[in-house]
C-alpha positions as CSV (number, residue, x, y, z in Angstrom):
1,M,112.0,-43.0,1.0
2,N,115.4,-44.6,1.6
3,T,116.4,-47.0,-1.2
4,F,119.4,-48.8,-2.4
5,S,120.5,-50.3,-5.8
6,L,119.8,-54.0,-6.0
7,R,121.0,-56.5,-8.5
8,V,120.0,-60.2,-8.1
9,L,121.8,-62.4,-10.6
10,S,122.2,-66.1,-11.2
11,C,124.4,-68.0,-13.7
12,D,121.8,-67.8,-16.4
13,R,119.7,-64.6,-15.9
14,V,119.2,-61.3,-14.3
15,F,116.4,-61.8,-11.8
16,F,116.0,-58.2,-10.7
17,E,117.8,-54.9,-11.3
18,G,116.5,-51.7,-9.7
19,E,115.9,-49.8,-6.5
20,A,114.7,-51.6,-3.4
21,T,113.8,-50.6,0.2
22,S,114.6,-53.8,2.0
23,L,116.2,-57.2,1.3
24,T,116.4,-60.4,3.3
25,V,118.9,-63.1,2.3
26,P,119.5,-66.6,3.7
27,G,123.0,-66.4,5.2
28,M,125.1,-69.4,6.3
29,D,124.4,-68.5,9.9
30,G,120.9,-67.1,9.6
31,D,118.8,-64.6,7.7
32,Y,120.3,-61.1,7.1
33,G,118.1,-58.1,6.7
34,I,119.5,-55.2,4.6
35,L,118.2,-51.7,4.4
36,A,119.5,-48.5,2.7
37,H,122.9,-47.4,3.8
38,H,123.8,-50.7,5.3
39,E,127.4,-51.2,6.3
40,N,129.6,-52.7,3.6
41,A,129.8,-56.5,3.8
42,V,130.0,-59.8,2.0
43,I,127.6,-62.5,3.0
44,A,127.9,-66.1,2.1
45,L,124.4,-67.5,1.1
46,K,122.9,-70.9,1.6
47,E,119.9,-72.4,-0.2
48,G,116.8,-70.6,1.0
49,E,114.3,-67.9,0.5
50,L,115.3,-64.4,-0.6
51,R,112.7,-61.6,-0.1
52,F,112.8,-58.0,-1.1
53,T,110.6,-55.0,-1.5
54,A,111.2,-52.9,-4.6
55,A,111.0,-49.1,-4.5
56,D,107.5,-49.1,-5.9
57,G,106.3,-51.3,-3.0
58,T,106.2,-54.6,-4.9
59,K,107.2,-57.5,-2.7
60,E,109.2,-60.3,-4.4
61,V,110.1,-63.8,-3.2
62,A,112.7,-66.1,-4.7
63,V,114.4,-69.4,-3.9
64,V,118.2,-69.1,-4.2
65,G,121.0,-71.6,-4.2
66,L,124.5,-71.1,-2.9
67,G,126.2,-67.8,-3.5
68,F,127.0,-64.5,-1.9
69,A,125.7,-61.0,-1.4
70,E,128.0,-58.0,-1.6
71,I,127.0,-54.7,0.0
72,A,129.0,-51.7,-0.9
73,D,128.2,-48.0,-1.2
74,N,124.4,-48.3,-0.9
75,A,124.3,-51.0,-3.5
76,V,123.7,-54.7,-3.1
77,T,124.6,-57.4,-5.6
78,V,123.4,-61.0,-5.0
79,L,125.0,-63.7,-7.0
80,A,123.6,-67.2,-6.7
81,D,124.1,-70.4,-8.6
82,S,120.3,-70.7,-9.1
83,I,117.3,-68.4,-8.5
84,E,113.7,-69.1,-9.1
85,R,110.3,-67.6,-8.3
86,P,108.2,-70.2,-6.3
87,D,105.7,-70.5,-9.2
88,E,108.6,-71.5,-11.5
89,I,109.5,-74.5,-9.4
90,D,108.5,-78.0,-10.8
91,V,107.9,-79.8,-7.5
92,K,107.7,-83.2,-9.1
93,R,111.1,-82.7,-10.8
94,A,112.6,-81.5,-7.5
95,E,111.2,-84.7,-5.8
96,R,112.9,-86.8,-8.5
97,A,116.2,-84.9,-8.1
98,A,116.0,-85.4,-4.3
99,A,115.4,-89.2,-4.7
100,K,118.3,-89.5,-7.1
101,A,120.6,-87.6,-4.8
102,R,119.6,-89.8,-1.8
103,E,120.3,-92.9,-3.9
104,E,123.7,-91.5,-4.9
105,L,124.7,-90.8,-1.3
106,L,124.3,-94.5,-0.6
107,Q,127.1,-95.3,-3.0
108,Q,130.8,-95.1,-2.2
109,R,132.0,-91.8,-3.6
110,S,134.8,-89.4,-3.0
111,L,134.4,-86.7,-0.4
112,R,134.2,-84.0,-3.1
113,E,131.5,-86.0,-5.0
114,N,129.5,-86.5,-1.8
115,K,129.6,-82.7,-1.0
116,M,128.3,-82.0,-4.5
117,I,125.5,-84.6,-4.1
118,E,124.6,-83.2,-0.7
119,A,124.4,-79.7,-2.3
120,S,122.1,-81.1,-5.0
121,L,119.9,-82.7,-2.3
122,S,119.7,-79.5,-0.3
123,R,118.8,-77.5,-3.3
124,A,116.1,-80.0,-4.3
125,M,114.7,-80.1,-0.8
126,M,114.5,-76.3,-0.7
127,R,112.7,-76.3,-4.0
128,I,110.2,-78.8,-2.8
129,K,109.6,-76.8,0.4
130,E,109.2,-73.5,-1.3
131,G,107.2,-74.9,-4.2
132,N,104.7,-76.5,-1.9
133,K,104.5,-73.4,0.4
134,Y,103.5,-71.1,-2.5
135,S,101.6,-73.6,-4.7
136,G,98.2,-72.5,-3.2
137,L,98.7,-68.8,-3.9
């Protein structure tokens, strides 16, 4: 079986570290599929769903924030500002965060502040979507 080394990290934790057979990450211009011996690359990530299959066949799903994936020498490192399993998402909290971000966007702010608020809104909307998608499982 062809595997590669995978490390999935966020600011506050190591989400996964081990061997994997496949990985799909949400790139800025679409999803990227990664298999063993993939060409070296760096991929900018947007908020979305990360999926991978560990070497033992276990399938994992996570919601990631902004970040990047580095592929080099049959090893992949994913660094994201946030990463959560769908069952860890508090949908009500995400809905409150989205409402707050929408309210803040209505106020006059600097371009930088607006971009940060837009990122917060995008992250909250992704959490709501993924949290609701997997809440019945």
